[in-house]
N, C-alpha and C positions, 0 to 999 in steps of 0.2 A: 505494499501499501503505498502511495506517495503519501507527504504530507510534513509536517514539521517535527524535528526531532525533539524530545523530551524526557523530562525524568519523571517517573511515577512514582507517588507513593500512596498506597490504598488505606492510608490514616489510621490502619490498626497494627501495624508493625513499621519497624526504622529501615525494613528494605528496600533498596532504590531497584526500580525495574526502568530499563530501557524502553521506550515507546515512540510512537508518532502519533501526532493528532491532526485533526483536520474538521475545519470550522464547515458548521450547517447554513442555511441560508435563512432559517429561521433563528439563528444567535442561538445553537448548539455547538455541540464539537462531541466529535466520535473520536475515542482513545483507543489505539490497537497495541498490543504490545507485542514488542521484537520477538520471533519466535513462537509464538502461539497463534491460536485463532479466535480468544477472545478479546470482540469489541464491546467498549463500554460507551452506550449513546447518552448524553447529556443533551437535558436543553436550556435555555435561557440561561447559559454561564455569564456571569459578566467577567469580562478579561480586565486587569489594572491597566491605569494608563501606563506608559513607557515613562520611565526618568534614564536620561543618559542609554546605557549600556548594561544595568544592572539589571541581572535575571528578574523574570516576571513569574509570580507563582497564581497558576488558575484554581481556585477552590471551588473543588466538583460537591453536588449536594450531599454526596455519601460520606463525607468527610474525605476524600481522597484530595492529591494535591497533585498539580502535572506543572514542572519547573522546566520554563522555557529560556532557553539562552539566545537563541537568535530572533531579536527583537525585529528585526528586517523583515525575515521571512514570515513574522508575527504581523507586521503589519502588512506587508503584502495579501497574505491572503485574507486579511481584513478588508481591504480596498477592492480585492477581485471578488468578493460575495456580495458587497454592499449595493444597494441597486438603489436607493433614495438617497439624495444628497448627503453631503457626509454631517452629521451632527455638528453643532457647534461647539460641545464636549469634547469629540475626537478633534476637529480643529485647533481647539486650543492645548488637546494635548500634544499636538505636534510642534505647536509652537513653543510648549515648554519647553519639549524635547530641543529642537534647533539650540536653546538658550542655554540650556545644561549641557549642552555638548560645547561650547567655546569656556573660554575664561570669561572672557567679554561680559558674556550673558550672566554668567556666576558671577560674578561681579556685580553687575547691576541688579540682581534679584538680593546678594546679600544687602548691598545699598537701600534699596527700596525695605528690605525686612527692619534691618535698623533703624529707618527713618520711621515705619509705622510704631516698632516698640519705642522710640523715644519720645515720640508724639503723645502716645499712650500716656507714657510715665509722667511723660512733663504736664500733659493738659487734660488727659482722658481719666486717669485714675484720680486727681482731687475732685472732677466733676461727678463723678460715681459715687466716690465717698461721701460729696455734698448730700446725694439722691439717698444714698442709703440710711445714712443718719440721722436725716431728718425722717425716715420714715420708719427709724426704730422709736419703740415708746420708752418715753423716760424708765418706766417700770423693768422694762427687759433690761434696759441698760443696767440701771441698779441691782440687778439680781444677776448681771454677770461682776460686777463689780464686788460684789459681797461674795460671790462664792471664790473668786478669786482671793480677797482678802482672807478666806476662811483657808483656803488650802496654805497660805503661807503662814498662817498660825500654826497649823497643823504639822506642818514642814518644820519648825522652830525657825523659820527666817525672821519672822516677827516675836518677839516676846514680851510679855506683860511690862508696861512702863514703870520705870523706877520712880519718875518724878515726884514729888512732894504732892498732895492732892493741892494742895493751895498754889502751890506753882499753873496745875494742870488748869484749873479754875480760872484762873486770870486769865492765861492764853485762851481759855476758850471762852471769856466775857469778851477778848479783843476780836476774837474771830466771829461770834455773834456780830458784834457791831458792823462789821468787815461786811459780812451778810447783807445786812440790812441796806448799808449805805450803797454798795454795788448792784443789788437787785437779783444774786444769785441765790435764790434760797434754796435750791437744791442742793445743799453742800453740807459736808460732816465733817468735822474732824476729828482723829482717832492720835494716842499717843502710843509709841511701842520704842522697845530697846531693841536697837541692832548694833551690830559691830563699827557701824560706820555713820555720820552725821550725814542724814538725809532729808528729805521730803519728798513726795510726790504724790500724786493725783491718781484714783482709779475710775472707771466707768460707773457712772450713776452719782458722782461729786461726791466720793470719798477721798478724805485728803490724810494722808499718816504724817506725821512728823515724829523725827525719833529725838530721844532725850539727848544723843550726842551733839546735836543740832543746836539745841536749845543750849547746851552746855558750852558750844564753841562760839554762841553769839555773844556780842562784848555789851549790848542792852536790848529792850525789848522792838525795839525802832527796828532792830534787821531781822528779827524772828518773824515780826508782821510783814517787813517786805517781802520774806520768801513765803509765807502764807497766802500775801496778796496774789504773787506769780502765781502758786499753785490753782487760786481760784479763778485766773486767767485761764488756767486748760479745762478747769471743769466748765466756766463759761462758755468756751470755744468748741467743748466738747471734742477736744485733742485727741483723748486716748482711741475713741471710738473711729474717728477720721481715721488717725493711724494703721489701725487695724483693717479697716474697709479697703484702705486703699493698698496696703501690701498685698489683702485677700485678691484684688481685682486685677493687679499686676501678676501675682501665681498662675492666676485662669488663664490670662493671656499669652504667658509664656508656655502653658502645657499645651493650649492650642496651637502654638507653633510649633513645638517641639514634640506632641504626642506623648511626652513621658513625664509623669509630676516631680519625679525624682530628678530627672535631668534639668527641668523647671526650675527646682529650689535652689539649684548650683545657681543659677542668673543673679542672688541674692548677693555672692561672693564677689560680683564683677562690678560693671558699669551700671548696672543696675541699681544695684547695691547703693551707689554713689548718691546715684539721683532720690534713692528713698531717704536717705541720710536728710538730703537736704530740705523735704518735708519736717521731718525733726527741726531742723534749725528754723524754718520759717515758724512752725508752732511756738517753740522756744521766744523766739522774738516777737510773735503778737502776746506769749502771758507777760513777758517783761514791759511793753506797751502799757496793757492793760496795770501791771502793778504800777509802773510810774505815775498813769494817770489817777489811781487812786492814794499814792503815798502822796501825792501833791495838795491833793482835795483833803488830806488828813492832816497837811502842813510838817510832812516828813522828807528831808529829803532823798530823792531816788536813789544817789548815790549810796544809801543804806543797803540795796539790795546788792551793788556793784562789790560794795566794801565784803559781805560775807561772802560772795561766791566767789571770791579771790582767795579768801581766807580759804573756801574748801576746796578748790582747785590748786593750790598752791603755785599759782601764776605769778609771774615777774611782773607782770604788766607788758611784756613785748612781746609775747606769742601772738601770732598773728597779726602784727602791727606791718608785716610785709607783706601781705597775703600767702602766707606760707599753705604751700600745695596740701601738707597735713590736714589740713582745715576742711578739706573735702571730704576726708574719713571722719571727720567726727559729727557724734549726732544732737551736739548743743556749740552754739558761737561761741568762740573763744571769750575766754574772760576780761581779756583788754578791750574786745571790742564790745564788750556788755558794758563795760566802765566809760567807755565813748559815749556810747547810746546814755546813759544816766545821765554824764555830766551834759552830754547835748539838751535832754530833758527839761535840765533843772534851769538851764541857760534860756530854753525858750517859754518857759512857765515865767523866768522873771522878766523878761523882755515883754512879754504880754502883760504883766502886771504895772511894768512903767509906763507903756503905752496907753492903760488905761486911765493913768492919773492925770 
């Protein structure tokens, strides 16, 4: 029998058999094993598109597979039996094959793919995140935050606070006043003991303040500045937005690569750098929120940058020259944040002078 040479697997064993196949006018194919009289007839078998000169695998209805090495012969056989005008999908497949067969075409395809991924990461993911977060009920977000806090407590990452009750009550009173004045009512302050000085916001409005950060602060104005920054994260729902952006990027990379494990590696590459910029943008927004509150409360915005510099051990020089390592950071440099605080204070003084 004349036809296209192929390798036939019956789908039940790993044994490979040499065979030939021929296409039928109805969109099926006939597989004949060499040296045997067996002829297998299949109707409506989908033939995958060609990708350069890589083998094509035709999956048969009974679980068998035909591996075809001669793509030209298979394309020629398809063209021979086709009576109707060439389907649009086939024309696209032939164009794709021509592009894949040249380094210029491959380079162009890579450039287009990179442009799509960059554009989605830069503009698409934030837009998707904004819609997703807006559609998420505050009650659901609060449950997520509470469950995460419970997990941290059970893992002993967060331990009970050892601050004096009176000290906690003083800070709680200041936090309640901040909530009223800023209009961020869905916020709650929790005290915990951790091995590092820190403060962070969770989904749903929970703000965690550690004992060591309270001890590191030189006065209550610095603690209030940090809490105002975290309220900025709560007001902007930054934690949920960051999660939605990261998830949407993972979905897109999975669609392009076809493998979620490979897509996950994208966060170690250029995509990760862009994602870090989301975080820096959120931190800058939270700083602005804090500066506005501190100025309204008569507290210098530099109180925030003072404690941040002490937390980071920054000597004030990092980032001043546009250090390339800043792209790897999830937070703006302490020196940059200090400059922003100083400029906010300066603008406030100039505005007050203009009003007089």
